[in-house]
C-alpha positions as CSV (number, residue, x, y, z in Angstrom):
1,M,0.0,0.0,0.0
2,R,1.4,3.4,-1.0
3,T,-1.4,5.8,0.1
4,A,-3.9,6.2,2.8
5,G,-6.7,5.7,0.3
6,E,-5.3,2.2,-0.6
7,Y,-5.0,1.4,3.1
8,D,-8.6,2.4,3.6
9,A,-9.8,0.4,0.6
10,V,-8.0,-2.7,1.9
11,T,-9.3,-2.4,5.4
12,A,-12.9,-1.8,4.2
13,S,-12.6,-4.9,2.0
14,L,-11.2,-7.0,4.9
15,R,-14.0,-5.8,7.2
16,A,-16.7,-6.6,4.6
17,G,-15.1,-10.0,4.0
18,V,-15.0,-10.9,7.7
19,L,-18.6,-9.8,8.2
20,A,-19.7,-11.9,5.3
21,L,-17.8,-14.9,6.7
22,V,-19.4,-14.5,10.1
23,A,-22.9,-14.2,8.5
24,G,-22.2,-17.2,6.3
25,D,-22.8,-15.3,3.1
26,A,-20.4,-17.1,0.7
27,E,-21.4,-14.9,-2.3
28,A,-20.5,-11.7,-0.5
29,L,-17.3,-13.3,0.8
30,M,-16.2,-14.2,-2.7
31,R,-16.8,-10.6,-3.8
32,H,-14.1,-9.5,-1.3
33,S,-11.6,-12.1,-2.3
34,A,-10.1,-10.4,-5.3
35,G,-6.6,-11.3,-6.3
36,E,-3.6,-9.2,-6.2
37,P,-3.5,-6.5,-8.9
38,P,-1.4,-7.7,-11.8
39,T,2.1,-6.4,-12.3
40,S,4.0,-6.4,-15.5
41,R,6.6,-9.1,-16.1
42,T,9.2,-6.4,-16.8
43,A,8.6,-4.8,-13.4
44,R,8.8,-8.2,-11.6
45,L,12.0,-9.1,-13.5
46,L,13.6,-5.8,-12.7
47,R,12.7,-5.9,-9.1
48,R,14.2,-9.4,-8.8
49,T,17.4,-8.7,-10.7
50,A,18.1,-5.0,-9.8
51,S,20.5,-5.7,-6.9
52,S,22.4,-8.3,-8.9
53,L,22.9,-5.9,-11.7
54,V,24.2,-3.3,-9.4
55,L,26.6,-5.8,-7.8
56,A,27.8,-6.9,-11.2
57,A,28.4,-3.3,-12.3
58,F,30.5,-2.7,-9.2
59,A,32.4,-6.0,-9.8
60,L,33.4,-4.6,-13.2
61,A,34.3,-1.2,-11.8
62,V,36.2,-1.9,-8.6
63,P,39.4,-3.5,-10.1
64,L,39.7,-0.4,-12.4
65,L,39.8,2.1,-9.5
66,P,43.2,3.7,-8.9
67,G,45.1,2.3,-5.9
68,V,43.5,-1.2,-6.1
69,D,46.1,-3.8,-6.8
70,R,45.5,-6.7,-9.2
71,A,45.1,-9.4,-6.5
72,T,42.7,-7.4,-4.3
73,G,40.7,-6.3,-7.3
74,A,40.3,-9.9,-8.6
75,G,39.2,-11.1,-5.1
76,V,36.7,-8.3,-4.8
77,R,35.4,-9.0,-8.3
78,I,34.9,-12.7,-7.5
79,L,33.2,-11.8,-4.2
80,L,30.8,-9.3,-5.8
81,L,30.0,-11.6,-8.7
82,M,29.2,-14.5,-6.4
83,T,27.1,-12.3,-4.2
84,A,25.2,-11.1,-7.3
85,A,24.6,-14.8,-8.3
86,L,23.4,-15.6,-4.7
87,A,21.0,-12.7,-4.8
88,L,19.3,-14.3,-7.8
89,T,18.8,-17.7,-6.1
90,P,15.5,-18.3,-4.3
91,A,17.3,-19.6,-1.2
92,D,16.5,-18.1,2.2
93,G,18.8,-15.5,3.8
94,S,20.6,-17.9,6.1
95,A,21.8,-20.2,3.3
96,S,23.1,-17.3,1.2
97,G,24.7,-15.7,4.2
98,S,26.6,-18.8,5.1
99,V,27.8,-19.3,1.5
100,R,28.8,-15.6,1.4
101,S,30.8,-15.8,4.6
102,A,32.6,-19.0,3.5
103,L,33.5,-17.3,0.3
104,E,34.8,-14.2,2.1
105,R,36.9,-16.3,4.4
106,S,38.4,-18.2,1.5
107,L,39.2,-15.1,-0.6
108,F,40.5,-12.8,2.1
109,T,42.4,-14.9,4.6
110,K,46.2,-14.6,4.5
111,N,48.1,-17.8,4.0
112,T,51.0,-17.8,6.4
113,P,53.7,-20.5,6.0
């Protein structure tokens, strides 16, 4: 809901639906069970992929910044690209968080002899 008018419309519909349910009026109840308003495929696709596109753009730009050495730039690039790929997966936050932290540890730990 974006406006107070939308909020009022939803609450009025919910109230009418609950009253119809209590009264046992199935026909009135079905009038208030309208589906979610349709959204365009383009809007859904953009909403789902926007964060991944931003991460991929930064993955391309970070190694080109002055003062970033080759090894660090490559590590950051891999991390950002993997994070962008994880953002596209439908896994829950804990799964992607654990994969991301394992990736960070493997990329940025110093190997001491």
